[in-house]
C-alpha positions as CSV (number, residue, x, y, z in Angstrom):
1,X,20.2,2.4,16.6
2,X,20.5,5.3,13.9
3,X,17.3,7.3,13.5
4,X,17.5,6.6,10.0
5,X,18.4,2.6,10.7
6,X,15.4,2.4,13.4
7,X,12.7,4.2,10.6
8,X,13.9,1.6,7.8
9,X,13.4,-1.2,10.1
10,X,10.1,0.2,10.4
11,X,9.1,0.5,6.7
12,X,10.0,-3.1,6.3
13,X,7.9,-4.0,9.3
14,X,4.4,-2.0,7.5
15,X,5.9,-3.6,4.2
16,X,5.7,-6.4,5.3
17,X,2.4,-6.4,7.5
18,X,1.1,-5.5,4.3
19,X,2.3,-8.1,2.1
20,X,1.0,-10.5,5.0
21,X,-2.1,-8.8,4.7
22,X,-2.5,-9.9,1.1
23,X,-1.7,-13.4,1.4
24,X,-4.7,-14.0,3.8
25,X,-7.1,-11.1,2.8
26,X,-9.8,-12.5,1.3
27,X,-12.0,-9.3,1.0
28,X,-10.7,-6.9,-1.9
29,X,-11.3,-3.7,0.7
30,X,-9.6,-5.1,2.9
31,X,-6.6,-6.2,0.2
32,X,-6.7,-2.4,-0.3
33,X,-5.8,-0.9,2.9
34,X,-3.0,-4.2,3.0
35,X,-1.2,-1.8,-0.5
36,X,-1.6,1.3,1.4
37,X,0.0,-0.5,4.3
38,X,2.4,-1.2,2.2
39,X,2.5,1.9,0.3
40,X,3.4,3.6,4.1
41,X,6.0,1.6,3.7
42,X,8.0,2.0,0.3
43,X,7.6,6.0,1.0
44,X,8.9,5.9,5.0
45,X,11.6,3.4,3.0
46,X,12.2,6.3,1.2
47,X,12.3,9.1,3.2
48,X,14.7,7.0,5.5
49,X,16.8,6.8,2.6
50,X,17.1,10.5,1.6
51,X,17.9,11.0,5.8
52,X,20.8,8.2,4.7
53,X,22.5,9.6,1.9
54,X,22.1,13.3,3.8
55,X,20.3,14.4,0.9
56,X,16.6,14.4,3.6
57,X,15.3,16.4,0.0
58,X,15.8,14.4,-2.8
59,X,14.0,11.0,-0.5
60,X,10.9,13.8,-0.1
61,X,11.3,14.6,-3.0
62,X,10.5,10.9,-3.6
63,X,8.4,10.2,-1.1
64,X,5.0,12.9,-2.1
65,X,5.3,11.5,-5.6
66,X,4.3,8.2,-4.0
67,X,2.2,10.1,-2.3
68,X,0.4,11.9,-5.0
69,X,0.4,7.8,-7.2
70,X,-0.2,6.1,-3.7
71,X,-3.3,8.3,-3.7
72,X,-4.7,8.0,-7.3
73,X,-4.6,4.3,-7.4
74,X,-6.3,4.3,-3.6
75,X,-9.6,6.2,-5.7
76,X,-9.5,4.2,-8.2
77,X,-9.4,1.0,-6.2
78,X,-12.0,1.9,-4.0
79,X,-13.9,3.1,-6.8
80,X,-14.0,-0.6,-8.4
81,X,-14.9,-2.3,-5.9
82,X,-18.4,-0.3,-5.3
83,X,-18.8,-0.9,-8.8
84,X,-18.0,-4.4,-8.5
85,X,-20.6,-5.0,-4.7
86,X,-23.3,-3.5,-6.9
87,X,-23.0,-6.0,-9.7
88,X,-21.8,-8.6,-7.9
89,X,-23.2,-8.5,-4.2
90,X,-19.8,-10.0,-2.9
91,X,-16.4,-8.5,-2.2
92,X,-15.0,-12.1,-1.5
93,X,-11.8,-11.8,-4.3
94,X,-12.4,-15.7,-4.7
95,X,-16.0,-15.4,-4.9
96,X,-15.4,-13.5,-7.5
97,X,-12.6,-15.7,-9.7
98,X,-15.9,-18.3,-9.9
99,X,-18.0,-15.4,-12.2
100,X,-18.0,-16.6,-15.8
101,X,-19.4,-14.2,-19.1
């Protein structure tokens, strides 16, 4: 198996673990971590695609763009999680779904 094939396998593994975690977990912080795993899998897949196509600069520039956007999304999500914890007293997604008002 080639180097890019191994990278694709690891990328899809990370994305699969993240997706499985999203389906199983109920904690808001853990959901953010699982989204991070999926994003890291996408970043690795972009870098591997650039390497496989013979244009690694394109894959690296796309991966860098995803890293910047991912960092912004993570900061906003964590800030929202802190505010949810302060106002509602819980991070359980199922309990937050039953709120009224």
